[in-house]
PAMARSE-678798 format. One record per atom (N, C-alpha, C): x, y, z. Coordinates in steps of 0.2 Angstrom, whole numbers, padded with zeros to 4 digits, always signed. Layout:
REM residues N
XYZ/...
REM end
This chain:
REM residues 377
-0080+0150+0135/-0077+0143+0138/-0079+0138+0133/-0075+0132+0134/-0077+0126+0130/-0083+0122+0134/-0087+0119+0130/-0093+0116+0133/-0090+0111+0138/-0093+0111+0144/-0091+0107+0149/-0092+0099+0148/-0096+0098+0143/-0097+0091+0142/-0091+0088+0138/-0087+0092+0136/-0081+0090+0132/-0075+0088+0136/-0072+0082+0137/-0067+0081+0141/-0060+0082+0137/-0057+0088+0138/-0052+0090+0134/-0046+0086+0135/-0045+0083+0141/-0039+0079+0142/-0040+0072+0138/-0046+0070+0138/-0047+0064+0134/-0046+0065+0126/-0049+0071+0124/-0048+0073+0117/-0041+0073+0115/-0037+0076+0119/-0030+0077+0118/-0026+0070+0118/-0028+0066+0122/-0025+0059+0123/-0027+0055+0116/-0033+0056+0114/-0035+0052+0108/-0032+0055+0102/-0030+0061+0101/-0027+0064+0096/-0020+0063+0095/-0017+0063+0101/-0009+0062+0101/-0007+0056+0106/-0009+0050+0105/-0008+0045+0109/+0000+0044+0110/+0002+0041+0116/+0009+0039+0118/+0010+0033+0114/+0017+0032+0113/+0019+0025+0109/+0016+0019+0112/+0016+0019+0119/+0014+0012+0122/+0006+0011+0122/+0003+0017+0120/-0005+0016+0119/-0007+0014+0112/-0002+0013+0107/-0003+0011+0101/-0003+0004+0099/-0008+0001+0096/-0009-0006+0094/-0005-0006+0087/-0007-0001+0083/-0004-0001+0076/-0001+0006+0074/+0005+0005+0072/+0009+0012+0070/+0012+0011+0063/+0008+0014+0058/+0011+0013+0051/+0014+0020+0050/+0021+0019+0047/+0025+0025+0046/+0029+0025+0040/+0026+0029+0035/+0030+0029+0029/+0030+0023+0025/+0024+0019+0025/+0024+0012+0022/+0023+0013+0014/+0027+0010+0010/+0026+0009+0003/+0026+0002+0001/+0022+0000-0004/+0022-0007-0006/+0021-0008-0014/+0024-0013-0016/+0024-0014-0024/+0023-0021-0025/+0020-0023-0031/+0019-0029-0033/+0023-0030-0039/+0026-0036-0041/+0029-0038-0047/+0037-0036-0046/+0040-0038-0051/+0047-0036-0052/+0049-0033-0058/+0055-0029-0058/+0058-0026-0064/+0053-0022-0068/+0052-0023-0074/+0047-0018-0078/+0040-0019-0076/+0039-0025-0073/+0032-0026-0071/+0030-0024-0064/+0035-0021-0061/+0034-0019-0054/+0029-0013-0054/+0024-0013-0050/+0019-0008-0049/+0018-0006-0042/+0019+0000-0040/+0018+0002-0033/+0011+0003-0032/+0008+0001-0026/+0001+0001-0024/+0000+0005-0018/+0005+0006-0014/+0005+0010-0007/+0010+0015-0007/+0008+0021-0005/+0012+0027-0006/+0013+0030+0001/+0018+0030+0004/+0020+0034+0010/+0014+0034+0015/+0011+0029+0017/+0006+0029+0022/+0008+0029+0029/+0004+0033+0033/+0005+0034+0040/-0002+0034+0044/-0002+0030+0049/-0008+0029+0053/-0006+0026+0060/-0010+0029+0065/-0009+0027+0072/-0016+0025+0074/-0016+0019+0077/-0022+0016+0080/-0021+0014+0087/-0025+0017+0091/-0024+0016+0098/-0027+0009+0101/-0025+0007+0106/-0028+0001+0109/-0035+0002+0111/-0039-0003+0109/-0046-0002+0110/-0050+0002+0105/-0047+0004+0100/-0050+0008+0095/-0053+0004+0089/-0059+0006+0087/-0062+0003+0081/-0061+0008+0075/-0058+0005+0070/-0056+0009+0064/-0059+0006+0058/-0063+0010+0055/-0066+0008+0048/-0062+0011+0043/-0060+0007+0038/-0056+0009+0032/-0061+0009+0026/-0062+0014+0022/-0066+0014+0016/-0062+0017+0010/-0065+0016+0005/-0061+0019-0001/-0063+0014-0007/-0062+0017-0013/-0064+0013-0019/-0060+0006-0020/-0063+0002-0024/-0059-0005-0025/-0053-0003-0028/-0048-0007-0026/-0041-0006-0029/-0037+0000-0026/-0040+0003-0020/-0036+0009-0018/-0031+0007-0013/-0030+0000-0011/-0025-0002-0007/-0027-0004+0000/-0033-0004+0002/-0036-0006+0008/-0034-0013+0010/-0035-0018+0006/-0034-0024+0008/-0026-0026+0008/-0022-0023+0004/-0015-0023+0004/-0012-0021+0011/-0015-0015+0013/-0012-0012+0020/-0015-0017+0025/-0021-0020+0025/-0023-0024+0030/-0019-0030+0031/-0017-0033+0025/-0013-0039+0025/-0006-0038+0027/-0003-0032+0026/+0003-0030+0029/+0003-0030+0037/-0002-0027+0039/-0003-0026+0046/-0004-0033+0049/-0007-0038+0046/-0008-0045+0048/-0003-0050+0047/+0003-0047+0045/+0009-0051+0043/+0008-0056+0038/+0003-0055+0034/+0002-0060+0028/+0006-0058+0022/+0009-0052+0022/+0013-0049+0017/+0019-0046+0021/+0025-0046+0017/+0031-0043+0021/+0031-0036+0019/+0034-0032+0025/+0034-0025+0024/+0041-0024+0020/+0040-0020+0014/+0045-0018+0010/+0049-0011+0012/+0045-0006+0013/+0048+0000+0014/+0044+0004+0020/+0047+0007+0024/+0044+0010+0030/+0044+0006+0036/+0041+0009+0041/+0040+0005+0048/+0033+0004+0049/+0032-0002+0051/+0025-0005+0053/+0026-0009+0060/+0023-0006+0065/+0023-0009+0072/+0016-0011+0073/+0016-0018+0075/+0009-0020+0077/+0010-0023+0084/+0006-0021+0089/+0006-0024+0096/+0013-0023+0099/+0017-0018+0097/+0023-0017+0100/+0029-0020+0096/+0027-0024+0091/+0033-0028+0087/+0034-0025+0080/+0040-0023+0078/+0041-0021+0072/+0041-0026+0066/+0037-0025+0061/+0036-0030+0056/+0041-0031+0051/+0045-0025+0050/+0050-0025+0044/+0056-0030+0047/+0057-0035+0043/+0062-0040+0045/+0060-0044+0051/+0054-0045+0052/+0052-0049+0058/+0053-0057+0056/+0055-0061+0061/+0057-0068+0060/+0051-0072+0061/+0051-0078+0059/+0046-0083+0059/+0043-0084+0066/+0047-0085+0071/+0044-0086+0078/+0040-0080+0080/+0042-0074+0079/+0039-0068+0081/+0032-0067+0077/+0032-0069+0071/+0027-0069+0066/+0021-0073+0069/+0023-0080+0071/+0018-0084+0074/+0015-0082+0080/+0019-0079+0084/+0017-0076+0091/+0012-0071+0090/+0013-0066+0085/+0009-0061+0083/+0002-0063+0080/+0003-0068+0076/-0004-0071+0073/-0008-0074+0078/-0005-0077+0084/-0009-0080+0089/-0013-0074+0093/-0011-0068+0092/-0014-0062+0096/-0019-0059+0091/-0020-0061+0085/-0023-0058+0080/-0029-0062+0078/-0035-0059+0077/-0041-0062+0074/-0042-0060+0067/-0042-0065+0062/-0043-0063+0055/-0050-0065+0053/-0053-0060+0049/-0060-0061+0047/-0060-0059+0040/-0060-0063+0035/-0060-0061+0028/-0066-0063+0024/-0067-0059+0019/-0073-0060+0015/-0074-0067+0012/-0068-0070+0010/-0067-0077+0008/-0066-0081+0014/-0072-0084+0017/-0072-0087+0024/-0067-0092+0025/-0065-0096+0019/-0060-0101+0020/-0062-0107+0025/-0068-0109+0026/-0070-0114+0031/-0067-0121+0028/-0066-0125+0033/-0065-0132+0031/-0071-0136+0029/-0072-0138+0023/-0078-0141+0021/-0080-0148+0025/-0075-0151+0027/-0076-0158+0031/-0078-0157+0038/-0077-0150+0040/-0078-0149+0048/-0085-0145+0049/-0088-0147+0054/-0094-0143+0056/-0093-0136+0058/-0098-0132+0059/-0097-0125+0061/-0093-0125+0068/-0095-0129+0072/-0092-0130+0079/-0085-0131+0078/-0083-0136+0074/-0076-0139+0073/-0072-0133+0070/-0075-0130+0065/-0071-0124+0062/-0069-0119+0067/-0074-0117+0071/-0072-0112+0076/-0067-0115+0081/-0068-0121+0082/-0064-0125+0087/-0056-0125+0085/-0055-0124+0078/-0048-0124+0076/-0044-0118+0079/-0047-0113+0080/-0044-0107+0083/-0042-0109+0091/-0047-0111+0094/-0046-0113+0101/-0040-0118+0102/-0040-0123+0098/-0035-0128+0098/-0028-0125+0097/-0028-0121+0092/-0021-0117+0090/-0019-0113+0096/-0023-0111+0100/-0022-0107+0106/-0020-0111+0112/-0021-0118+0111/-0020-0122+0117/-0026-0122+0122/-0032-0119+0120/-0037-0119+0125/-0040-0126+0126/-0041-0128+0132/-0044-0135+0134/-0051-0135+0131/-0053-0141+0129/-0059-0142+0126/-0065-0141+0131/-0064-0142+0137/-0070-0141+0142/-0071-0134+0143/-0066-0130+0142/-0066-0122+0143/-0069-0119+0136/-0067-0122+0130/-0068-0119+0124/-0075-0121+0122/-0078-0127+0123/-0084-0129+0121/-0090-0124+0122/-0091-0122+0129/-0097-0118+0130/-0096-0111+0127/-0089-0109+0126/-0088-0102+0123/-0090-0103+0115/-0088-0108+0112/-0090-0109+0105/-0097-0109+0104/-0101-0113+0108/-0108-0114+0108/-0111-0107+0109/-0109-0103+0114/-0112-0097+0115/-0111-0092+0110/-0105-0092+0107/-0104-0087+0102/-0108-0089+0095/-0108-0095+0093/-0112-0097+0087/-0119-0095+0089/-0122-0097+0095/-0129-0095+0097/-0130-0088+0096/-0126-0084+0098/-0127-0076+0098/-0127-0074+0091/-0123-0077+0086/-0123-0075+0079/-0128-0079+0075/-0133-0081+0079/-0139-0084+0075/-0138-0091+0072/-0133-0095+0075/-0132-0101+0072/-0133-0107+0077/-0137-0105+0082/-0138-0110+0087/-0141-0117+0084/-0145-0117+0079/-0148-0123+0076/-0144-0126+0071/-0138-0123+0070/-0134-0125+0064/-0126-0127+0067/-0126-0127+0073/-0119-0128+0076/-0115-0134+0073/-0119-0139+0072/-0115-0145+0069/-0117-0146+0062/-0119-0141+0058/-0119-0141+0051/-0112-0140+0048/-0111-0144+0042/-0105-0142+0038/-0106-0137+0033/-0101-0133+0031/-0102-0128+0026/-0107-0129+0020/-0107-0135+0017/-0111-0136+0012/-0118-0135+0013/-0120-0136+0020/-0127-0135+0022/-0129-0128+0024/-0124-0123+0024/-0125-0117+0026/-0125-0112+0021/-0129-0106+0021/-0129-0101+0016/-0123-0097+0017/-0122-0092+0012/-0116-0088+0012/-0116-0084+0018/-0121-0081+0020/-0121-0077+0026/-0120-0081+0033/-0122-0087+0033/-0121-0091+0039/-0113-0093+0039/-0110-0095+0033/-0103-0096+0033/-0099-0090+0035/-0101-0084+0033/-0098-0078+0035/-0098-0078+0043/-0104-0079+0046/-0104-0079+0053/-0100-0084+0057/-0099-0090+0054/-0095-0095+0057/-0087-0092+0056/-0086-0089+0051/-0079-0086+0050/-0078-0081+0055/-0083-0077+0057/-0082-0071+0062/-0081-0074+0069/-0085-0080+0070/-0084-0083+0077/-0077-0086+0077/-0075-0089+0072/-0068-0091+0072/-0063-0086+0073/-0064-0080+0071/-0059-0074+0072/-0059-0071+0078/-0065-0072+0082/-0065-0068+0088/-0065-0073+0095/-0066-0079+0093/-0067-0084+0099/-0061-0084+0104/-0055-0083+0102/-0049-0083+0106/-0048-0076+0110/-0052-0072+0109/-0052-0065+0112/-0045-0062+0110/-0044-0061+0104/-0037-0058+0102/-0036-0051+0104/-0030-0048+0103/-0029-0041+0105/-0030-0037+0099/-0030-0040+0093/-0031-0036+0087/-0036-0040+0082/-0041-0037+0079/-0045-0040+0074/-0044-0037+0068/-0043-0040+0062/-0042-0037+0056/-0048-0041+0052/-0052-0036+0049/-0058-0039+0046/-0059-0036+0039/-0060-0040+0034/-0061-0037+0027/-0068-0039+0025/-0072-0034+0025/-0079-0034+0023/-0083-0040+0027/-0083-0039+0034/-0086-0044+0038/-0093-0045+0038/-0096-0039+0036/-0104-0039+0036/-0107-0039+0029/-0103-0039+0024/-0105-0038+0017/-0111-0043+0015/-0110-0050+0018/-0115-0055+0016/-0120-0056+0021/-0121-0051+0026/-0125-0052+0031/-0131-0047+0031/-0137-0049+0033/-0143-0045+0033/-0142-0039+0039/-0146-0034+0039/-0145-0029+0044/-0145-0031+0051/-0149-0036+0053/-0149-0038+0060/-0143-0042+0062/-0141-0046+0057/-0134-0050+0059/-0128-0046+0059/-0128-0041+0054/-0123-0036+0054/-0122-0032+0060/-0128-0030+0062/-0128-0026+0068/-0126-0030+0074/-0127-0036+0075/-0125-0040+0080/-0118-0041+0080/-0115-0042+0074/-0108-0043+0074/-0104-0036+0076/-0106-0031+0074/-0102-0025+0076/-0104-0023+0083/-0109-0025+0086/-0111-0025+0093/-0106-0029+0097/-0104-0035+0095/-0099-0039+0098/-0092-0036+0098/-0091-0033+0092/-0084-0029+0091/-0084-0023+0096/-0089-0020+0097/-0089-0014+0102/-0088-0017+0109/-0091-0022+0111/-0090-0025+0117/-0083-0027+0118/-0080-0030+0113/-0073-0033+0114/-0068-0027+0114/-0070-0021+0111/-0065-0016+0111/-0066-0012+0118/-0072-0012+0121/-0073-0008+0127/-0071-0012+0133/-0073-0019+0133/-0072-0023+0139/-0065-0026+0139/-0062-0027+0133/-0056-0031+0133/-0050-0027+0130/-0051-0021+0127/-0046-0017+0124/-0044-0019+0118/-0048-0023+0114/-0046-0026+0108/-0047-0021+0103/-0042-0020+0098/-0041-0015+0093/-0044-0019+0087/-0048-0015+0083/-0052-0018+0078/-0051-0014+0071/-0049-0016+0066/-0048-0013+0060/-0052-0016+0055/-0057-0013+0052/-0062-0016+0047/-0062-0012+0040/-0060-0016+0035/-0061-0013+0028/-0068-0015+0026/-0071-0010+0024/-0078-0011+0022/-0081-0006+0017/-0086-0008+0013/-0090-0003+0009/-0097-0002+0012/-0098-0006+0018/-0105-0006+0021/-0106+0000+0026/-0110+0005+0023/-0111+0011+0026/-0116+0010+0032/-0119+0004+0033/-0123+0003+0039/-0119+0003+0045/-0113+0002+0045/-0109+0001+0051/-0104+0007+0053/-0105+0012+0049/-0100+0017+0050/-0101+0021+0057/-0107+0020+0060/-0108+0023+0067/-0104+0020+0073/-0101+0014+0072/-0098+0011+0077/-0090+0013+0077/-0088+0017+0072/-0081+0018+0071/-0079+0024+0076/-0073+0023+0079/-0070+0028+0083/-0066+0033+0078/-0063+0029+0072/-0059+0033+0067/-0062+0030+0060/-0062+0035+0056/-0064+0033+0049/-0058+0035+0044/-0055+0030+0041/-0050+0031+0037/-0052+0030+0029/-0050+0035+0025/-0052+0034+0018/-0046+0033+0014/-0045+0028+0010/-0039+0027+0005/-0041+0029-0002/-0037+0032-0005/-0038+0033-0013/-0031+0032-0016/-0031+0028-0021/-0025+0027-0025/-0019+0026-0021/-0020+0021-0016/-0014+0019-0012/-0012+0023-0007/-0015+0029-0005/-0013+0033+0000/-0019+0035+0005/-0018+0036+0011/-0023+0038+0016/-0025+0045+0014/-0031+0046+0011/-0033+0052+0009/-0036+0056+0015/-0039+0053+0020/-0042+0057+0026/-0042+0052+0031/-0041+0055+0037/-0041+0051+0043/-0045+0054+0049/-0051+0053+0050/-0055+0057+0054/-0056+0053+0061/-0054+0056+0066/-0055+0053+0073/-0062+0056+0075/-0067+0052+0075/-0074+0054+0076/-0075+0058+0082/-0072+0056+0088/-0073+0059+0094/-0070+0066+0093/-0064+0067+0090/-0061+0073+0089/-0066+0078+0085/-0068+0075+0079/-0072+0079+0075/-0078+0081+0078/-0082+0077+0082/-0088+0079+0085/-0086+0085+0090/-0081+0084+0094/-0079+0089+0099/-0077+0095+0096/-0073+0095+0091/-0071+0101+0087/-0077+0105+0085/-0082+0101+0082/-0088+0104+0079/-0092+0108+0085/-0092+0105+0091/-0095+0108+0096/-0091+0115+0098/-0085+0114+0099/-0080+0120+0100/-0081+0125+0095/-0081+0124+0089/-0081+0129+0084/-0088+0132+0084/-0093+0128+0085/-0100+0131+0085/-0101+0136+0091/-0097+0137+0096/-0097+0142+0101/-0094+0148+0099/-0091+0149+0093/-0088+0155+0090/-0093+0158+0085/-0094+0164+0085/-0099+0167+0080/-0096+0166+0073/-0089+0166+0072/-0086+0166+0066/-0088+0159+0062/-0090+0154+0066/-0091+0148+0063/-0099+0146+0062/-0103+0150+0065/-0110+0149+0066/-0114+0149+0060/-0111+0152+0055/-0115+0152+0048/-0113+0146+0044/-0109+0142+0046/-0107+0136+0042/-0112+0131+0042/-0113+0127+0037/-0117+0121+0036/-0114+0116+0041/-0118+0111+0043/-0114+0106+0047/-0109+0102+0043/-0110+0101+0036/-0104+0098+0032/-0098+0103+0032/-0099+0109+0031/-0093+0113+0031/-0090+0114+0038/-0093+0114+0043/-0090+0115+0050/-0086+0108+0051/-0089+0103+0049/-0086+0096+0050/-0079+0096+0046/-0079+0099+0040/-0073+0099+0036/-0068+0104+0040/-0070+0109+0043/-0065+0113+0046/-0063+0109+0052/-0067+0106+0056/-0065+0102+0062/-0060+0097+0060/-0060+0094+0054/-0056+0089+0052/-0049+0092+0051/-0049+0098+0049/-0042+0102+0047/-0039+0104+0053/-0042+0105+0059/-0039+0107+0065/-0034+0102+0068/-0028+0105+0069/-0023+0101+0072/-0022+0103+0079/-0019+0098+0083/-0017+0099+0090/-0009+0101+0090/-0008+0107+0094/-0001+0109+0095/+0000+0110+0102/+0005+0108+0105/+0007+0109+0112/+0013+0113+0113/+0012+0117+0119/+0018+0122+0120/+0019+0122+0128/+0026+0122+0129/+0028+0122+0136/+0028+0129+0139/+0028+0130+0146/+0028+0136+0149/+0034+0140+0146/+0032+0147+0144/+0037+0151+0142/+0038+0151+0134/+0035+0146+0131/+0035+0145+0124/+0032+0151+0120/+0035+0154+0115/+0032+0159+0111/+0027+0156+0106/+0021+0157+0106/+0016+0154+0101/+0016+0158+0095/+0015+0165+0096/+0015+0169+0090/+0019+0175+0092/+0022+0179+0087/+0027+0184+0088/+0024+0191+0085/+0024+0196+0089/+0022+0202+0086/+0026+0204+0081/+0023+0207+0075/+0027+0209+0069/+0028+0203+0064/+0027+0197+0066/+0028+0192+0061/+0021+0191+0057/+0022+0189+0051/+0016+0188+0047/+0013+0181+0049/+0007+0182+0051/+0003+0176+0053/+0000+0171+0048/+0000+0165+0049/-0003+0160+0045/-0007+0155+0049/-0009+0156+0055/-0013+0151+0059/-0018+0154+0064/-0023+0151+0065/-0028+0153+0069/-0028+0148+0075/-0029+0150+0081/-0028+0146+0087/-0034+0146+0092/-0036+0140+0094/-0041+0140+0100/-0038+0136+0105/-0038+0139+0111/-0035+0136+0117/-0039+0131+0120/-0037+0124+0119/-0040+0119+0122/-0039+0118+0130/-0033+0119+0132/-0031+0118+0139/-0025+0123+0140/-0025+0127+0145/-0019+0131+0147/-0021+0138+0148/-0015+0142+0149/-0016+0149+0150/-0010+0152+0146/-0012+0158+0142/-0007+0162+0139/-0007+0169+0140/-0002+0172+0140/-0002+0180+0140/-0001+0183+0134/-0005+0188+0133/-0005+0192+0126/-0001+0198+0128/+0005+0199+0124/+0010+0205+0126/+0010+0209+0120/+0009+0216+0121/+0010+0221+0116/+0016+0226+0118/+0021+0226+0113/+0026+0231+0114/+0029+0230+0121/+0030+0223+0123/+0033+0222+0129/+0029+0222+0136/+0023+0223+0135/+0018+0224+0141/+0013+0219+0140/+0011+0215+0146/+0006+0210+0145/-0001+0214+0146/-0005+0213+0141/-0012+0217+0140/-0018+0212+0141/-0017+0206+0141/-0022+0201+0142/-0020+0194+0144/-0024+0191+0147/-0022+0184+0149/-0028+0179+0146/-0027+0174+0142/-0032+0170+0139/-0032+0163+0142/-0038+0160+0143/-0038+0153+0146/-0042+0149+0141/-0044+0143+0143/-0047+0138+0139/-0053+0141+0136/-0053+0139+0129/-0059+0141+0125/-0058+0148+0121/-0053+0152+0124/-0052+0158+0120/-0048+0157+0113/-0049+0162+0109/-0046+0161+0102/-0042+0167+0100/-0037+0166+0096/-0033+0172+0094/-0030+0170+0087/-0028+0175+0083/-0024+0174+0077/-0029+0174+0071/-0035+0175+0072/-0040+0175+0066/-0039+0179+0061/-0036+0185+0062/-0035+0190+0057/-0030+0187+0051/-0025+0183+0054/-0021+0181+0049/-0024+0176+0043/-0030+0174+0045/-0033+0169+0040/-0035+0173+0034/-0036+0179+0034/-0039+0183+0028/-0035+0189+0026/-0030+0191+0031/-0026+0197+0030/-0019+0195+0030/-0015+0198+0025/-0008+0197+0025/-0005+0203+0029/-0005+0202+0035/-0002+0208+0039/+0001+0205+0045/+0006+0209+0048/+0010+0207+0054/+0005+0206+0060/+0007+0201+0064/+0004+0200+0071/+0004+0207+0075/-0002+0208+0078/-0002+0214+0082/+0000+0213+0090/+0002+0207+0091/+0004+0205+0098/+0008+0199+0098/+0012+0198+0104/+0015+0191+0105/+0011+0187+0110/+0011+0181+0109/+0007+0176+0114/+0012+0171+0116/+0012+0171+0123/+0017+0167+0127/+0013+0162+0131/+0015+0156+0131/+0012+0151+0135/+0014+0152+0143/+0009+0153+0147/+0010+0154+0154/+0010+0147+0158/+0007+0142+0155/+0007+0135+0158/+0008+0131+0152/+0008+0124+0153/+0007+0119+0148/+0001+0121+0144/+0002+0122+0137/-0004+0124+0133/-0005+0119+0127/-0012+0117+0126/-0014+0113+0121/-0018+0118+0116/-0017+0119+0110/-0021+0123+0106/-0023+0119+0100/-0029+0120+0098/-0032+0118+0092/-0031+0123+0086/-0027+0121+0081/-0024+0126+0076/-0027+0124+0069/-0029+0130+0066/-0031+0130+0059/-0026+0134+0055/-0023+0131+0049/-0019+0135+0045/-0022+0139+0040/-0019+0144+0037/-0022+0148+0032/-0023+0145+0026/-0019+0140+0024/-0020+0136+0018/-0026+0132+0018/-0027+0129+0024/-0033+0125+0025/-0039+0129+0025/-0039+0135+0029/-0044+0139+0029/-0046+0141+0022/-0042+0143+0018/-0043+0145+0011/-0047+0140+0007/-0045+0133+0008/-0048+0128+0005/-0056+0127+0007/-0057+0129+0013/-0064+0129+0015/-0068+0135+0012/-0064+0141+0012/-0067+0147+0010/-0070+0146+0002/-0065+0142-0002/-0067+0141-0009/-0073+0138-0010/-0075+0134-0005/-0081+0130-0005/-0087+0133-0001/-0086+0138+0003/-0091+0141+0007/-0089+0148+0009/-0092+0152+0005/-0091+0159+0006/-0093+0162+0012/-0098+0159+0015/-0101+0161+0021/-0096+0162+0027/-0092+0157+0027/-0086+0157+0032/-0082+0163+0032/-0080+0165+0026/-0076+0171+0026/-0080+0177+0028/-0086+0178+0026/-0091+0183+0028/-0091+0184+0035/-0093+0178+0038/-0094+0178+0046/-0087+0180+0049/-0081+0178+0047/-0075+0179+0050/-0074+0187+0049/-0075+0190+0044/-0074+0197+0043/-0078+0201+0048/-0084+0198+0049/-0089+0202+0054/-0086+0201+0061/-0083+0195+0063/-0081+0194+0069/-0075+0199+0071/-0070+0199+0065/-0064+0203+0066/-0066+0211+0067/-0071+0213+0063/-0073+0220+0064/-0076+0221+0071/-0080+0217+0073/-0083+0218+0080/-0078+0218+0085/-0072+0215+0084/-0067+0215+0090/-0062+0221+0089/-0062+0225+0084/-0058+0230+0083/-0061+0237+0086/
REM end
């Protein structure tokens, strides 16, 4: 059985959110700079779904396309190819009025803080509340409390020239969050901050996500804040190279650790396998595998009931936590049974190709799998 501490329904919902649960939906987005012979493509067929209230950290080397994708999501660049929906609005072909409305629901925090030099910290933050039409009597205590929490209580009325780089960055952060946006887009928000200030910033982000459902996308090289992420996305050469749902990875590691076949793996290797597991759903009566077919997938039942049928007769019934199809990962041979969904079934699935990729870097995995298969025969 699967560990009772794992909420399978929540895990499935996190992996496969419904369209209305998404704050950001990137689908097949390409982007290029320049024209004619100077045209250079910098984003390639990117896909990314971000749920409401999710904190996503995007990493990757400089020049990999992170900031370009962030600015497309923020309507600061126009979508050229593909579909990009933000807070339910399609950005490709978006008009000026819809763009303005969307920006009012978005908080922008960029490494270049872009403060007005003639305005104090309080006044710079107040620019956001004025644009939102917030009354001064309501905005004033919020601005003061936010700057106080960010360690600027003694510098509320200082102008940027009298602030350090880290203090300016904290003013920019306050300006980006003060109107309680539905979406925050942050580019290296903690890079100029010390450990204490950086931790306070991400704690505020966590509170906004948890209490107000704010979705937060952070582009960063700051490894100190990775622990706050619900999802970690890595970009390489203009494409999303990996997309790890932390909750999914953690739960899958726990699930896989319950099976003898995976117990010999190092934590790193089992995490790699967990990243490769996909969620597949089947309706009652659906055939999951067919007797006689050459198999190429291994299944763990997350939720539901299946019948195992050999030569037309039901020989077993499997429920949550059971697994089947493991022979196909190392042997090119026909399935010895048909498996039919008896109820709505959600399975965690590992393909043979992905399994082989893990085997190449960890021979223990294959050895343990062969032992498990032998013990079951």
